[in-house]
ZADO-1210 file (C-alpha; in nm, 4 decimals, padded with zeros to 6 digits):
<atoms>
<atom x="04.0640" y="11.4840" z="13.5266" code="ALA" pos="1"/>
<atom x="04.3839" y="11.2560" z="13.4690" code="ALA" pos="2"/>
<atom x="04.6541" y="11.4238" z="13.2074" code="PHE" pos="3"/>
<atom x="04.8906" y="11.2105" z="12.9921" code="ALA" pos="4"/>
<atom x="05.2482" y="11.3524" z="13.0162" code="ASN" pos="5"/>
<atom x="05.5243" y="11.2259" z="12.8040" code="GLY" pos="6"/>
<atom x="05.8602" y="11.2550" z="12.7745" code="GLY" pos="7"/>
<atom x="06.1366" y="11.1755" z="12.5039" code="GLN" pos="8"/>
<atom x="06.3934" y="10.9799" z="12.5026" code="ILE" pos="9"/>
<atom x="06.6614" y="10.9521" z="12.2540" code="ALA" pos="10"/>
<atom x="07.0382" y="10.8022" z="12.1530" code="GLY" pos="11"/>
<atom x="07.2559" y="10.8278" z="11.8792" code="VAL" pos="12"/>
<atom x="07.5227" y="10.6050" z="11.7752" code="VAL" pos="13"/>
<atom x="07.7749" y="10.7268" z="11.5788" code="THR" pos="14"/>
<atom x="07.8659" y="10.5882" z="11.1953" code="PRO" pos="15"/>
<atom x="08.1499" y="10.3493" z="11.2319" code="GLU" pos="16"/>
<atom x="08.3178" y="10.1882" z="10.9202" code="CYS" pos="17"/>
<atom x="08.6885" y="10.0376" z="10.9143" code="GLU" pos="18"/>
<atom x="08.8772" y="09.8137" z="10.7195" code="VAL" pos="19"/>
<atom x="09.0325" y="09.5188" z="10.9152" code="GLU" pos="20"/>
<atom x="09.3311" y="09.3081" z="10.8994" code="ASP" pos="21"/>
<atom x="09.4280" y="09.4862" z="10.5231" code="LEU" pos="22"/>
<atom x="09.8216" y="09.4080" z="10.4470" code="PHE" pos="23"/>
<atom x="10.1275" y="09.6406" z="10.5914" code="ALA" pos="24"/>
<atom x="10.3308" y="09.5460" z="10.3569" code="THR" pos="25"/>
<atom x="10.3562" y="09.2247" z="10.0897" code="GLN" pos="26"/>
<atom x="10.6115" y="09.1716" z="09.8014" code="THR" pos="27"/>
<atom x="10.6330" y="09.0214" z="09.4974" code="PHE" pos="28"/>
<atom x="10.8490" y="08.7181" z="09.4816" code="ALA" pos="29"/>
<atom x="10.8926" y="08.8870" z="09.1110" code="SER" pos="30"/>
<atom x="10.8099" y="09.1902" z="08.8882" code="ILE" pos="31"/>
<atom x="10.7091" y="09.0277" z="08.6142" code="THR" pos="32"/>
<atom x="10.3756" y="09.0358" z="08.3906" code="ALA" pos="33"/>
<atom x="10.1091" y="08.8370" z="08.6041" code="GLY" pos="34"/>
<atom x="10.2888" y="08.8393" z="08.9273" code="ALA" pos="35"/>
<atom x="09.9880" y="08.8354" z="09.1610" code="THR" pos="36"/>
<atom x="09.9575" y="08.9015" z="09.5018" code="ILE" pos="37"/>
<atom x="09.6683" y="08.8259" z="09.6964" code="VAL" pos="38"/>
<atom x="09.5364" y="08.9727" z="10.0781" code="ASP" pos="39"/>
<atom x="09.1962" y="08.8813" z="10.2776" code="GLY" pos="40"/>
<atom x="09.0079" y="09.1486" z="10.4670" code="MET" pos="41"/>
<atom x="08.6746" y="09.2272" z="10.6630" code="THR" pos="42"/>
<atom x="08.4721" y="09.5406" z="10.5549" code="LEU" pos="43"/>
<atom x="08.2648" y="09.6195" z="10.8428" code="VAL" pos="44"/>
<atom x="08.0259" y="09.9470" z="10.8318" code="CYS" pos="45"/>
<atom x="07.7419" y="10.0430" z="11.0762" code="ASN" pos="46"/>
<atom x="07.5678" y="10.2827" z="10.8431" code="ASP" pos="47"/>
<atom x="07.1919" y="10.1258" z="10.7363" code="ALA" pos="48"/>
<atom x="07.2651" y="10.3468" z="10.4400" code="ASP" pos="49"/>
<atom x="07.6014" y="10.1826" z="10.3764" code="GLY" pos="50"/>
<atom x="07.9166" y="10.3164" z="10.2651" code="ALA" pos="51"/>
<atom x="08.1344" y="10.4486" z="09.9519" code="GLU" pos="52"/>
<atom x="08.4393" y="10.2141" z="09.9029" code="VAL" pos="53"/>
<atom x="08.7385" y="10.3607" z="09.7934" code="VAL" pos="54"/>
<atom x="09.0134" y="10.2205" z="09.6435" code="LEU" pos="55"/>
<atom x="09.3225" y="10.4236" z="09.5354" code="ARG" pos="56"/>
<atom x="09.6952" y="10.3789" z="09.5044" code="SER" pos="57"/>
<atom x="09.9565" y="10.6984" z="09.5699" code="SER" pos="58"/>
<atom x="10.1806" y="10.6210" z="09.2734" code="GLU" pos="59"/>
<atom x="09.9569" y="10.5264" z="09.0067" code="GLY" pos="60"/>
<atom x="10.2013" y="10.1777" z="09.0015" code="GLY" pos="61"/>
<atom x="10.5203" y="10.0251" z="09.1397" code="LEU" pos="62"/>
<atom x="10.6952" y="10.3146" z="09.1254" code="GLU" pos="63"/>
<atom x="11.0624" y="10.2718" z="09.0499" code="SER" pos="64"/>
<atom x="11.3282" y="10.3892" z="09.3580" code="ASP" pos="65"/>
<atom x="11.5917" y="10.4728" z="09.1322" code="ASP" pos="66"/>
<atom x="11.3587" y="10.6324" z="08.8704" code="PHE" pos="67"/>
<atom x="11.1094" y="10.8837" z="08.9354" code="GLU" pos="68"/>
<atom x="10.8186" y="10.8336" z="08.7389" code="ASP" pos="69"/>
<atom x="10.9297" y="10.4852" z="08.6093" code="LEU" pos="70"/>
<atom x="10.5973" y="10.2298" z="08.7016" code="GLU" pos="71"/>
<atom x="10.5000" y="09.9087" z="08.6298" code="ILE" pos="72"/>
<atom x="10.1421" y="09.8700" z="08.5910" code="GLU" pos="73"/>
<atom x="09.9075" y="09.7049" z="08.7779" code="TYR" pos="74"/>
<atom x="09.5244" y="09.5822" z="08.7631" code="VAL" pos="75"/>
<atom x="09.3858" y="09.5817" z="09.1688" code="ALA" pos="76"/>
<atom x="09.0590" y="09.3889" z="09.2109" code="THR" pos="77"/>
<atom x="08.8249" y="09.4563" z="09.5992" code="LEU" pos="78"/>
<atom x="08.5617" y="09.1732" z="09.5569" code="ASP" pos="79"/>
<atom x="08.3372" y="09.1710" z="09.8836" code="TRP" pos="80"/>
<atom x="08.0906" y="08.9518" z="09.6910" code="GLY" pos="81"/>
<atom x="07.8937" y="09.2678" z="09.4874" code="GLY" pos="82"/>
<atom x="08.0257" y="09.3940" z="09.2008" code="THR" pos="83"/>
<atom x="08.4367" y="09.3984" z="09.2210" code="PRO" pos="84"/>
<atom x="08.5994" y="09.7098" z="09.2375" code="LEU" pos="85"/>
<atom x="08.8309" y="09.7227" z="09.0029" code="VAL" pos="86"/>
<atom x="09.1624" y="10.0000" z="08.9809" code="LEU" pos="87"/>
<atom x="09.3728" y="09.9725" z="08.6202" code="ASP" pos="88"/>
<atom x="09.7034" y="10.1734" z="08.6700" code="THR" pos="89"/>
<atom x="09.8158" y="10.1772" z="08.3231" code="ALA" pos="90"/>
<atom x="09.8482" y="10.5469" z="08.1882" code="GLY" pos="91"/>
<atom x="10.1407" y="10.7476" z="08.2176" code="ALA" pos="92"/>
<atom x="10.2599" y="11.0308" z="08.5535" code="PHE" pos="93"/>
<atom x="09.8911" y="10.8838" z="08.7315" code="ASN" pos="94"/>
<atom x="09.9436" y="10.9642" z="09.0792" code="ASN" pos="95"/>
<atom x="09.6592" y="10.9391" z="09.3004" code="ASP" pos="96"/>
<atom x="09.4627" y="10.7187" z="09.0866" code="VAL" pos="97"/>
<atom x="09.1037" y="10.5910" z="09.2888" code="GLN" pos="98"/>
<atom x="08.7939" y="10.4476" z="09.1883" code="VAL" pos="99"/>
<atom x="08.4829" y="10.4117" z="09.4398" code="SER" pos="100"/>
<atom x="08.1753" y="10.2144" z="09.4528" code="ALA" pos="101"/>
<atom x="07.8645" y="10.1653" z="09.6912" code="THR" pos="102"/>
<atom x="07.7895" y="09.9289" z="09.9267" code="ILE" pos="103"/>
<atom x="07.4538" y="09.8980" z="10.0510" code="PRO" pos="104"/>
<atom x="07.3605" y="09.8887" z="10.4190" code="GLY" pos="105"/>
<atom x="07.3283" y="09.5455" z="10.5529" code="SER" pos="106"/>
<atom x="07.3507" y="09.3405" z="10.8644" code="MET" pos="107"/>
<atom x="07.5979" y="09.2077" z="10.6862" code="GLY" pos="108"/>
<atom x="07.7982" y="09.4861" z="10.6525" code="PHE" pos="109"/>
<atom x="07.7239" y="09.5655" z="11.0437" code="VAL" pos="110"/>
<atom x="07.9031" y="09.1954" z="11.0973" code="ASN" pos="111"/>
<atom x="08.1582" y="09.2115" z="10.8412" code="GLY" pos="112"/>
<atom x="08.1872" y="09.1244" z="10.4877" code="LEU" pos="113"/>
<atom x="08.4907" y="08.9353" z="10.3994" code="SER" pos="114"/>
<atom x="08.7051" y="09.0947" z="10.1019" code="ALA" pos="115"/>
<atom x="08.9807" y="08.9934" z="09.9010" code="ASP" pos="116"/>
<atom x="09.2269" y="09.2643" z="09.7401" code="LEU" pos="117"/>
<atom x="09.3964" y="09.1046" z="09.4080" code="THR" pos="118"/>
<atom x="09.6792" y="09.2743" z="09.2738" code="ILE" pos="119"/>
<atom x="09.8463" y="09.1280" z="08.9328" code="VAL" pos="120"/>
<atom x="10.1302" y="09.3210" z="08.7496" code="LEU" pos="121"/>
<atom x="10.0486" y="09.4614" z="08.3704" code="SER" pos="122"/>
<atom x="10.4324" y="09.4302" z="08.2716" code="ASN" pos="123"/>
<atom x="10.7929" y="09.3606" z="08.3282" code="ASP" pos="124"/>
<atom x="11.0426" y="09.5686" z="08.5090" code="ALA" pos="125"/>
<atom x="11.3004" y="09.6948" z="08.2320" code="ALA" pos="126"/>
<atom x="11.5440" y="09.7768" z="08.5551" code="TYR" pos="127"/>
<atom x="11.7052" y="09.6356" z="08.8873" code="ALA" pos="128"/>
<atom x="11.5924" y="09.7801" z="09.2152" code="GLY" pos="129"/>
<atom x="11.3253" y="09.8372" z="09.4647" code="GLY" pos="130"/>
<atom x="10.9694" y="09.9199" z="09.3325" code="TYR" pos="131"/>
<atom x="10.7082" y="10.0041" z="09.5471" code="SER" pos="132"/>
<atom x="10.3361" y="10.2074" z="09.5658" code="ASP" pos="133"/>
<atom x="10.0935" y="10.2634" z="09.8820" code="THR" pos="134"/>
<atom x="09.7384" y="10.1643" z="09.8193" code="ILE" pos="135"/>
<atom x="09.4504" y="10.2203" z="10.0581" code="PHE" pos="136"/>
<atom x="09.1098" y="10.0607" z="10.1141" code="VAL" pos="137"/>
<atom x="08.9174" y="10.3188" z="10.2559" code="ASP" pos="138"/>
<atom x="08.5152" y="10.2977" z="10.3814" code="LEU" pos="139"/>
<atom x="08.3047" y="10.6274" z="10.4149" code="LEU" pos="140"/>
<atom x="08.0165" y="10.5971" z="10.5778" code="ALA" pos="141"/>
<atom x="07.6942" y="10.7756" z="10.4090" code="GLN" pos="142"/>
</atoms>
């Protein structure tokens, strides 16, 4: 009599999600309402379930270097060809403002989705001096 024997083989691919080519520093030519910065990047994730994309502002606006909590508000829009993710920093004393959305898994996402981050200032600067904020774009595998 002959018996069939089977042995299982298996492997694991670690989920990897990353934002490629996000700017290190961008400077507005002027701190006036309507001033705009646009930066292109690539969103990559190999998780079949997709990823959560999070757009976050650490200061909740361009904060004055000289006057704590004085902010120039802005609207940041992240567009990867799906429904754009919009972060509006309007509001007082709103550190760590964020919005998120889910990008479904696809071969396009595995190969990289082209995305643009557009930041438009909502108001003018009242005082001279520097203003800054840190913007994060994070991808979290589902």
